[in-house]
N, C-alpha and C positions, 0 to 999 in steps of 0.2 A: 758453445760459450760465446764465440765471436758473433754469431747470429743474434743471440739474446742481447748482447751489448749494443749491436746496431739497431735493434728494434727499440731499445730504451732511448737511444740517442735520437732516433727519428720522432719518438713520442714527445720528448721533452725539449726539442730544439726548434726554434722558430725558423722556418724555411722562407727566406726572403724572396727567392725566385718564385716559389709557389704563390706568394702574395702578389708578386708582379703580374703573374699570369692571371690572377683574379681580377686585375685591373683592365684586362682586355675587354674591348667593347662588347664582344659576344658573350662574355661571362657576367657582365654587370646586371644586377637586378634593379631595374629602373622603377622608381616609385611613380604612382599615377598623380598627375597634376589635378587637384580637385576642381579646377575651373574648366580645363579643356578635356578632362577625362582621358588624356593621352599620356604615355610614358614621358617623363622628364629626360631631356637629353643632357648628358654630362658636359661639364665645362670643356673637357678635352676628350678626343676620341683616339684611343690607342688600339691599333690593330696589328695582329701577327698572322701572316698567311704563308702557306707553302705554294710557290709558283715555279713554273718552268721558265725557259728563256722568253723574254718579251722585248718588244721594241723600246718600251719605257725604261727597262733596266739598261739596255744597250746605250741609250742616250745619256743615262746618268753615270756611265762609267767614268767620264772625265771628271765630274764633280766628286764622285766617290774616291777616285784615284788621288785627287788633290788633297782630300781629307786624310786619306791613308798615308800619303807621302809626308804631309805636314806632321802627322803623329810620329812616323818613323824617324824623321830627321830631328824633331824637337825633343821628343821624349826618349827615344832609344839612341839618339846621336848618330844615326846611320848617314853615310854619305849619299847624296842624291843620285849619283851614278850607279848605285847598287840596284835600283829598282827601275823597271821599264813598264810603260803603260800597256804595251802589247801583251806582256806576260800577265799582268793583272787582269786585262780584259779577257784573255783566253781562259784563265781560271774561273773568273766570275760568270762568264756568259757561255762557256762551252764545257760541258761535263760528259760523263760516260752516258751511254745510251739509256733511255728511259723506256719502261714498259709497265703494264698493269697486269698483275696475276691475281688469281683467286685462291685464297687459302681459308679453309674452314667455312666456306660459303660466303666470305667477305672479300671485296676487292682490296688489293694492296698495291701501292705505288712503289716501284723499285727504280733506282737510278739516282742521278744527281739533281737536286732541286735547290731553289733559292728560298731562304726563310727571310721574308721581308717584314721589317718593322716600320709602321707608319704612325705618325702622330699628327692628328688633324689633317689627314690626307697626304701629308708630306713624308716621303721616304727618308727615314733618318738612319737606318742601318740595314745591312744585308749580310746574311751568313749563308754558307753553303752546306747542305746536308746530303750525305750519301745514304739513301734509304736502302738498307740491306734487308734480306729476308727475316732476320731475327735480331736486328740491331739498327741503330742509327749512328753514323759516324760524322761528327761535326767538324767543320773547318771554319776558321775565321777569315772573312774576306779581307781583313787588314793585316794578315800575317803570312802572306804567300809570296814566295819568290821562286827562282829557278831551282833552288835546292830544297824547296819545301812543298812542292806540288802534291806529293803523294803521302805526306805525313801530317796527321792531325795534331794540332797543338793543344795540349791540355792546360799548360801553364803559359799565359801570355805576359808574364811579368819576369823580367830578368832577376836572377837571385839577389843582386845587390840593390834592387828596388824594393824589396820586402820591407825594409826599415826606413824607406825614404818618405818624408812627409810631402803632401801635396804642395805645401808652401815652398819647397825646395825647387819646384818646377815652375817656370814662367809659362803658365798655360793661359791662352786667350779666353776671356769670358769668365775667369775664376778670380775672385777677390784675392789680393795679396794679404799677408798676415797683418800688415799695417792698416790696409783698407778695412779688413774685417774688424779689427779692434776699434776703429773709428766709427764704424757704421752699425755694429751689432753688439748688444750687451749680452754676451753668452751666459753670464752668471744668472741672469733673470729670464732666460728662455725657459719655457715650461714644457714638461712631458705629460701626456695624458696616460695615466696608469690606472686602468679599471675605474673610469669615470671620476678620477681624482687628479687634479693638476698639481704636479710636483716641480718645483724649481730645480735648476741644475745644482745650485748650491746645497740642496738637500741630499744629493747623491753621495754615497760613501766614496771617499777618495777624490772628490772633485777638486778640492783646493790644492791638494798635493800633486795632481795630475799635470803632465807636461803637454802643452798645447801642440807641440811639434812631434809628439810621439804618436804615430799613426795607429798604435795598438791600444792607447789609453782612451778612456771615455771622453776626456776633454778634446783630445786630438780628433777623434771620430766625429764628434758634434761640430767642431770647428771646420773640418773639411766639408761636412754636409752644408753648413751655413755658407761657406765661401762659394760653393758650387751653385747653390740655389739662389743666393743673393739675399739682401736684407728684407725684401718685401715678398719673397716667393711664397711665404707661408700665410700671407694675408689673403683670405678668400675673396675680399672685396676689391683687390688691386686689379686694374685692367691687365689684359694679357701683355706680356712683353713682346717686343717686335720679333718677327719671325727670324730675322738675322741673328739677333742676340740669342734667342732660344735655341736655334739650330746649332749655333756655335757651341753653346754649353753642352747640348746633347751629343753632338758629334765628336767633341774633343775631350770628353771624359775618357780617362785611361781605361782600357779593358782590365780584366783581372781584378786586383784588389780594389782599385778605385771605381770599378764599374758598378759597385753597389750604390753609388750616389745616383746614377741614372735610374736604377731600379727603385730606390726610395722615392725619387721624384714622381715616377709613374704611379707608385703605390699611393702617394699623397693625392694624386689626381682622383683616384678612386675614393679616397677619404672625403674629398670636397663634394663629391656627388652625394654621399650619405648625409653630409651636413646641409646641403642645399635643400634636401627633402625633409629637413627637420627631424631626422631620425637620430636616436642616441648614437654617439660615436662608438663604433665597435671596438672592443678590446682585442688586442693583437693575439692573445692566447685566451682561450676560454678557461677560466680558473676552475670551473666546475669539473672539467674533465681531466685537467692535467696537473692542477695543484701548483703551477709555476707561473710567474708573472714576467712579462716582457713589456718594455715601454713602447708606446706609440707616440708619434710626434703630433702635437696639437697645432692645427692650422690657425694660429693667432699671430698678430704682428709682434715682432720683437724689437721694433724701434718706433718711437722712443721708449726707453726703459719705463716700466710700470712700477708703481709703488707695491711694496710687498703686501701680501694678504695679512689680515689681522692675525695676531698670535694664536687665538683660539681656533680659527679656520685652518691655519697651517698645522696645528697640532692634530686636528681631526683628520686632515688629509694624510698626514704622516702615520697616524694610528691605523687607518683603514688600509693604507699601503702596506704596512707591516703585517697586518692580518692576512692580506692577500699573499704575501710571500710565505706564510705558514700554510697556505692551502685553503683558507676560508673562502667560500663561494660568495662573490659579490654580484654576479650576473642576475638580471631580473627577467622581465617578460618579453624582451626583444626576441623575435622569431629566430630559430636556429636554422642557419643556411644548410644547403645540401652538403657542402664541403665539410661542415662540422658534424654531420650525422654519419659517423664512421664506426659506431659501436656494432661489431658483428656478433657479440656474445648475447644473443637474444635469450638464451637459457637463463641469464641472470634475472630476467623479468619474473620467471616462475619462482625463483628463490626469494626475490623481494616480496612478492605477494604471499608466499608461504610463510615467511617470517612475520609479515604484517598480521597475518591471521592466526599464527601459532602463539596464542597467549591465553590469558584467563578470561578475556571478554566474551568469546564464544561460549565458554563454560557457563558464565553467568546468564547469558541470553537463553541457553538451553534450560537452565534452572527455572526461569520464569514460566516456561511451559507447564511444568508439573507443580510448582509452588503457587503461582499466581492464577493460572488459567485452569488448574485442576485436571489436566490431562494425565492419562496413564502413560507409562514409559513407552509402550508400543505405539500408541496414537501420536504422542509427541515426536517419536523418532520418524514416523511416516511423514508427518508435517514438515519436519526438518529436512528430510531428503528431498521431498517434492519442491518445496519453496526455494531450497538452495539450487536445485537444477534450473529453476526458472529465473531466479533473481541474480544469479551470477552472470547472466548474459549481458546486461547493460554495461557494467564496467569493462568486461572483456571486449565488447564490440567497439566502444569508443576509444579503447587503447590503440586500436589500429590506426587512428588518425594521427597519433603522435609522430611515428616515424615517417609517415607519408607527407605531412604538412610542416613539421617542425614547430608547430604552434602549441602553446600551453592550452589546457582544457578550456579555461574561461576566455582565452583569446579566441579559440575556435568558436565559442558561443557567440562572439560578436558577429560572425557571419550569418547568424540566425536572428539574434535579438538586438543587433545594432550596438554601436559603441556606447550609447548612453543608457538605454533600457537594460542592458546586460548587468548594470550595477545592482539592479534588484536581485538578480540571481547571485551575484557576488556576495551580497549581504547575507542571503540565505545560506550560501555555501560556507561563509565565515562562521555563521552560527552553528552549522552542522559539524564542521571539523573541530570547532572549539568545544562543542558538547562532547564529541568523542574523546578529545584530549582530556577533558575534565574527568570523564568516566575512567579512562585509563590511569590517570594520576591517582584517583581515589582507590582503585583496585590495588595499585602498587603500594600506596601508603598504608592501606588496611592490612595487606599481607605482611609488610615489614613490622607493623605494630603487633600483629598476632604472635610474633616470636617471643614477646616479653611478658605475656599475660598481664597486660595493663601497665607494666613498668618499662623504663628504658625509652626506646624509640616510640614516640607518640604517632598518631595518625597524621597530624599536621607536619611533623618533621619528615615522616616517610614520604608524604606527597611532595614536599620540596626537594628531597633527594632524587626521587624518580624524575621529576620535571627537569632538574638541572642536568642530569646525565643525558636525558633524551635531547635537550637543547644542544649539548656538546656534539652529539652525533649528527644532528641536522645542520649544525653550524657550517660544516665543511662542504655541504652540497651533494651534488649528484654522485661524484666519484666515491666519496667516503660512505655515503648512504648505501649505495649499491654494494660496496665491499662489506659493510656490516651486515646487511640483509642476506648476503651470500652465506654467511656462517652463523648468524645469530640464532637461527632456528634450532641448531643442533643441541645445545645444552637445555633449551626450553623443552623440546620434545622428550629428551631423556628424563628430565625432571618430572614431567607430567606422567610418563610411563611408570617411573618409580613410585610416585605418589599414588597412582591407581593401584599398583601392586601392593602397597602397604595397607591401603584402606579398602581394597576391592572386596574383601569378605563381607562388608556391610552393604554393598550395592544391591544385593538380592532382597534386602528388607524393604521392598517397595510398599508405600502406603496404598490403601485401597482407593480407587478412583472411580467415579461414575462413568457411564458410557460417554464417549466424546460427542459433543453437540456441535452443530454447524457454527454458531457464534464463537465458541471457544477455539475451534480449528482455524477459522478465518482470522480471528483477532491475533492468535499466535503467529499465523502466517504473515500478517501485516507487520508484526514486530520483526520477523526475520527479514522481510523486505526492507524495513528501515535500517537493518544492520548492513545489508549488502548493496542496495541500489545507490545510496549516496556516494559510493566510491566512483560512480560514473562521472561525477562532477569534477574529478581530479585525476582520473586514471591515466590519461595520456601524458600528464606531467612527468611521469617516471619513464616515458618511452621516447622523449623528443630527441635523444641523441643516438637512438638505434638507427642503423642504416636503412634507408627506404627500400633497399634491395631484398631485405628479409621478407619472406612470405607473410602476407596478412593472416593466413590460416595459422601459421606458427605463433604469431603474436597473440591471436585470439586464444589459441589452445593453452599457451603458457599462462596467460592471465586467468583464464577460466579455471584451469587445474590448480593454479597457485592459490586461488580463493576456495575452491570447492574441496580439495583434498584435505586440508587441515580443519576447515570450518565444520564439516558434517560430523566427523567423529568427536570433536570437542563439544559441539552442541549436544550430541547424544549423551556424552559423558556427563555434561551438566544436567540434562534431564534426569539421568539415573541418580545423580547426587541429590537433586531436588526432590525426587520421589522418595529417597531413603531418609532424608533429614528428619521428618516427623517420628520415625521409628528408631533413630539412633540418638540417644540423649546427649552424648558428647558432641555430636555434630550439630544438634539443635542449639546447644549452649554456645558453641563456637560461632555458629551462624549469626546469632543475635549480637555477639560482641565484635565479630570481625568479618562478617559477610563471607564471601567465597574464600578470602584469604585465611580467615579463621578456620573454615572447614578443611582446607588443605593442610594447615598446620596441625589440626587434630588428626587427620589421616596419617601424617608423617611423624606423629609423636612417638610411636613405637620404635622409630629409627634413631632416637636420641639426638646427639650432636650432628650426625650426618643428615638427619631429617631437617634440622634447622638450616643447614647449608642448602639443602634442596629448596626449602621454603624461600630463602633469599633469592635463589635463581628464579623461582616462580614470580616473586615480587617484581623482578626486573624483566619479566616476559613481555610487558607492555611497551618496552623501550622502542622496539622496531615500529610499532603502530604509532606511537607519539611522534617519533622522529620524522616519519613519512608525512604525517599530517602537518607538522610544523613547517616542513619543507614547502608544502603546497599553500599553506595559509599565508606565508610571507609573500608569495607571488600574488595572491588575491588582494593584498593591501595595495600593491602597485597598480593593479587593474582598476581598483575602486577609485584611486586618486592618481591619475596619470602624472601629476606634477611630482609624485614621489618616485618616478621611474629611475631617477638619478640617485636615490638614496640606496645605499648598500643593503642587500637582502638580509644580511646578518643582523642589522639594527632592528628590523621588524621582529626577528625571532626573540631578541632580548626583551622588547616591549611586550610581546605576546605572552611570554612565560611569566613576566612580572605581573600580568593581569590574571593569568590562569591559576597560579598557585593559590591566591586568597579565595577565588571563586570555587576551586576544588575543595578547599577546606570547608567552605560553607555547604557545598553539595553533599559532603560526606555524612552530614547529620541525618539525612533521609535519603539514603542512596538508592534503594530499590524503587521507591516512588519516583525519584528523579529520572532513573533509567527508563522506566516504562513510559513516562510522559514524553521524554525526549525522543527515544527511538521510534515510538509509534507515530509521531507527527511528521518527522523528516521524510518518511517514505512518500508522502503525498506530493510534495513539490519536486522531489528528485525524480519520481516516476513521470511526472508531466514534462520535466526538462528533457529526460532521455527520449521520450516519445516525440517531442517537437524537433529536436536536433536530428534525430534519425530520419524523420520524414523529410526534413530539409535536405539531408545528404542523399538519400536514396531517390526521392521523387523529383525534387527541383534541381538538384545538382547532378542527377543521374549517376551518383556514386563516383564522380570524377574528383580525384584529390587535387588536380590542377586548378579546379575552380576556386580553391582557397588561395587567392593571390596574396603572398606574404608581404608585398609592398604596400598594401592598403590596410594592414592590420590596425593602423592608428588614424585612418582617414575616414571620418564620420560620413562624409557625403558619398563616398564610394561603397560603403557598407550598407546592408539593408537597414531600413528604419527600425525594425523590431516591433512595430505596432501589431502586426498580425500574430507574431509569436506570443507577445505578452497578452494580447486579447484572448487567444486560444487557451492559454494557461489559466487566466482569471475566470473565463466563462466556464471552464470545466469544473471549477471549485463550487459552482452553484449546485452541482450534483454530488461533488465529493463531500461537502460538509454534512449533508444528511446521512451519508454513508459512514461517517466517522464513529469510532467507539473508543473513547478514552476515559480515564478515571475522572476527568473534570467535565466531560461532555459525551453524551451518547445521542447520535442522530436518530430520527424516527425510522429510517430504513435500517440502520445498524441494529436497532432493538430487535428486529426480526431475523436479520441475516448475519449479524456480526460485522466486524470491521472489514469493509470491502472498498475503503477509500482509495488505496493505491491502485487497485485494479481499474476502478472507474477513471482515475486520473490518467492512467496509462493509455486507455483506449479512447476516452472522450477527447482528450487534448489533441490526439492525432487526427481524429475525424474533423474537429473544428479548424485545425490549422490548414488542412488541405484547401478549402475554398477561400479562406482569408488570405493565405499567402498567394494563391493564384490571382486574386484581385490585385494584390499589391504589385506582383510582377507585371501584370498587364498595365497598370497605371505607370509604373516606373520604366517600362520597356527594357528592363534588365533585372538581374537577381538583386 
């Protein structure tokens, strides 16, 4: 029980020390300067090293001792004669013997070492670490005397100082309370909370908070401002003099007040992000933890600024409140390695299983027997073969999510460039919008089939399904994965029950002519259009998975998550489609309610329980719709980079407002719309997968490190994309004659059937190889 509570605490608590370590120079991800093509150096360089005795440390003992003595006498009120420089020097520069041992094949240092903190090359703090075989024992270099040589100090604040305000201590380099009130307008200082600026006066309890209470929000902010100074948050202010800076850093109290130093160093890291024109990172990722924590915005606090317009303040407050409820606001910014911590890779299988476990595969299978005239056996063989083949693209591209931390269409920028990738984004938007429309129509028709033409209409059913799916996707990665983890269970049970109730009619298959090559290939192209487009968004659902997880596991989970539910459901659909002409009740239900009507007819013998199962089947598309909404909102931000600051949830609202009326219109001629849509999207998605795969395997040698996350939004550092777009467009010169659709049949397709996606898959790769090679040769880099 204690362990569980500790895990929850760690998951939902912002660890400031961890953020400080992220500010270390060796940990910074430095963006590339588009002019010099070199990493941008941070405004300040903070370094932490483990060192043994050195002459530089010995020479600094006098300086360090003076700081230590100043702190002990002014803060702790110790008499000066209590401390001796020789004792301090002996502790700081002479420790137990040091040696290096090998454990588990790795070298490990044992003994006493110095942990040196340097800011811009200047030594600002030194600690002493006793490196033990299974632990590290810390000592404070400022808390050692004759009676404290062998005892580590865990609490460096005397008990009566816990409730002491920083303003009760006359500390050099820190503003007094009167100076703070005269120089800083605390009420109008602003916090950056998930890309929204919130003034202090908007915080709950700010007005009633005591500025001298070190545990109150106003007291904490006041102490921070007093320590950093009125201009320390201004990114454009020149550096303070070394004397003043070192005085502030060295004289901050350890313990409770040491968090001020840590925040200062963390803000140094924040200034690097802003200097590179990157979106300010949120302190906690609301997608994963559902909890919001404020980050300090490096903007001037003097002189006071005018308040934002009431409408803007209302919008900021509204989105901030949504964030506290767990709504995901994060967009397309790359996920850092430290944030990719999800070890539950098995959830990926459950997500894709739920996405695929609905009535859409059933309808796709019905097309094989109803529209293409295939028999059940032939349709089943086509389903199995093309599923085995076409599940590979989304499974393979999913691997890049955990390894790079990049969304799928952001990854595509490393092939198609920052500008030309927008063409693919538009195609992807059209694709996922089409799938969402189909899913909404299926759900609406199934709900409508319950009432035999009365009660809930198709239009109302579409709206109900769309709004519920919006709610699921609204909260982002964490809630989406949680729903997909369990959402498949009632759906699978409902389909099994429906099959059991109406299974006696499945043997009444209509006579079918021998399978022809055009029918087989055209139906195969339809299946390809059902599966391959997932490749354009598959890694969106894997970006938070730890990169330590095996790529083979990720591939297997995604592949099986798609294949296992899709194949039996498509075969079931083919069986239902083959029996519809010979079962009058099903034929009538099919004309009035499509697949939803058929399932309602199959469950009619179960009475009220059958209607309940039909409702569950109507909601089977929720997982599919929620997943596509999640990805489509990210695509909006990629299409228009200026919208990267707009909360993701706002796009979801706009998208659903558009989808509902379009779905109502598409419901009038559903099967025709389905065939026209799914058949076409296989062409571009096959070319897309082929080109990005060649880029990854051939030109990037399969190296995930070649996807530098610091240049994701730097057009000059990314490929131009001309070769990729040219390969895709040129391949369509042969794809178009190989197309077979209700509105167009190419001359080649008249003899062979629809082989457009196969041609796009192979020809685009062949064309991309020489074109990209020429581009790399001319650019002298990828």
